[in-house]
C-alpha positions in Angstrom: 7.5 18.9 -12.4 6.7 20.6 -8.8 3.6 20.2 -6.8 2.1 23.7 -7.4 2.8 23.6 -11.5 0.9 20.2 -11.5 -1.8 21.6 -9.6 -1.9 25.0 -11.7 -1.8 22.5 -14.5 -5.0 20.5 -13.2 -6.7 23.9 -12.4 -6.0 25.2 -16.3 -7.4 21.6 -17.6 -10.2 22.1 -15.4 -10.9 25.6 -16.4 -10.8 24.6 -20.2 -13.1 21.7 -19.5 -15.7 23.3 -17.5 -15.3 27.1 -18.6 -17.1 29.3 -16.4 -18.6 26.7 -14.7 -15.5 25.5 -12.9 -14.5 29.3 -12.3 -17.9 30.4 -11.0 -18.5 27.3 -8.5 -15.4 28.2 -6.7 -14.7 31.4 -4.2 -11.8 32.0 -2.2 -11.2 33.1 1.4 -9.4 36.0 3.5 -6.3 33.4 2.9 -7.0 33.1 -1.0 -8.0 29.1 -0.1 -11.1 28.1 -2.0 -13.9 27.6 -0.1 -16.4 25.8 -1.9 -14.9 22.5 -4.0 -16.2 22.5 -7.7 -15.8 18.6 -7.6 -18.3 17.8 -5.0 -20.6 20.3 -6.5 -20.6 18.9 -9.3 -20.8 15.3 -7.8 -23.8 16.2 -5.7 -25.6 18.0 -8.8 -25.0 14.4 -10.9 -26.3 12.4 -8.1 -29.7 14.4 -8.3 -29.5 14.4 -12.3 -28.9 10.5 -12.1 -31.8 9.7 -9.6 -34.2 11.4 -12.1 -36.7 9.6 -14.4 -35.0 8.8 -17.9 -36.4 11.3 -20.4 -38.8 9.6 -22.9 -37.2 9.0 -26.5 -39.8 11.2 -28.0 -39.3 14.2 -26.1 -37.1 17.3 -26.5 -34.0 17.5 -24.3 -33.4 21.0 -24.7 -36.9 22.1 -23.4 -36.2 19.2 -20.5 -33.0 21.2 -19.7 -34.6 24.7 -20.0 -37.6 23.7 -17.6 -34.9 22.0 -15.1 -31.9 23.4 -15.6 -32.4 25.6 -12.0 -32.2 22.7 -10.2 -28.4 21.7 -11.9 -27.0 25.2 -12.7 -23.7 23.7 -13.1 -24.3 21.0 -15.2 -26.9 23.0 -17.2 -24.4 25.2 -18.3 -22.5 22.2 -19.6 -25.2 20.5 -21.1 -25.8 23.8 -23.3 -22.3 24.1 -24.2 -21.7 20.5 -25.2 -25.3 19.5 -26.4 -25.7 22.4 -28.7 -25.2 22.3 -32.7 -22.8 25.0 -33.6 -24.3 27.8 -35.6 -21.9 27.4 -38.6 -19.6 25.0 -40.5 -16.9 27.4 -40.0 -15.1 25.2 -37.9 -15.4 22.1 -40.1 -14.6 23.7 -42.9 -11.4 24.6 -41.3 -10.5 21.3 -40.4 -11.2 20.1 -44.0 -8.8 22.5 -45.3 -6.1 21.7 -43.1 -6.3 18.4 -43.9 -6.0 19.4 -47.6 -2.7 21.2 -46.5 -1.1 18.6 -44.5 -2.0 15.8 -47.2 -0.1 16.7 -50.3 1.5 15.3 -53.6 4.5 14.6 -51.7 2.7 13.2 -48.5 -0.3 11.1 -50.1 1.1 8.0 -48.6 0.4 9.0 -45.2 -1.2 6.6 -43.0 -4.8 7.7 -42.3 -4.5 7.6 -38.5 -1.3 9.7 -38.8 -3.4 12.1 -40.9 -5.7 12.2 -38.2 -3.4 13.0 -35.8 -1.4 15.6 -37.5 -5.0 17.8 -38.2 -5.7 17.2 -34.5 -2.4 18.6 -33.4 -2.7 21.6 -36.4 -6.1 22.3 -34.9 -5.6 22.2 -31.1 -2.2 23.5 -30.4 
């Protein structure tokens, strides 16, 4: 694989993982090169975040992120994305339905690990 293709793939993977956070932190100069490295931005925010005093176990993390999100603009977006509960069960039902289609009478002897892999591939490709 050519180096340019590898970089595009890596950027695509970062975009998939970080979504708008990744795109919003990077801008380009007149020559089209990035002027801000998202890795450095996220690393700095993580260093500041890790220096915070841990929350007590009885406190509400969503309230903390709401109050402190402005200090950590990029990782706050990630926290909202990955710590929130989906609003419906549609996704879980879709996965269950896919498993029902994959495991039929002729394939009932499939190893559970292989079923997991097939369901994952069916829902993520």
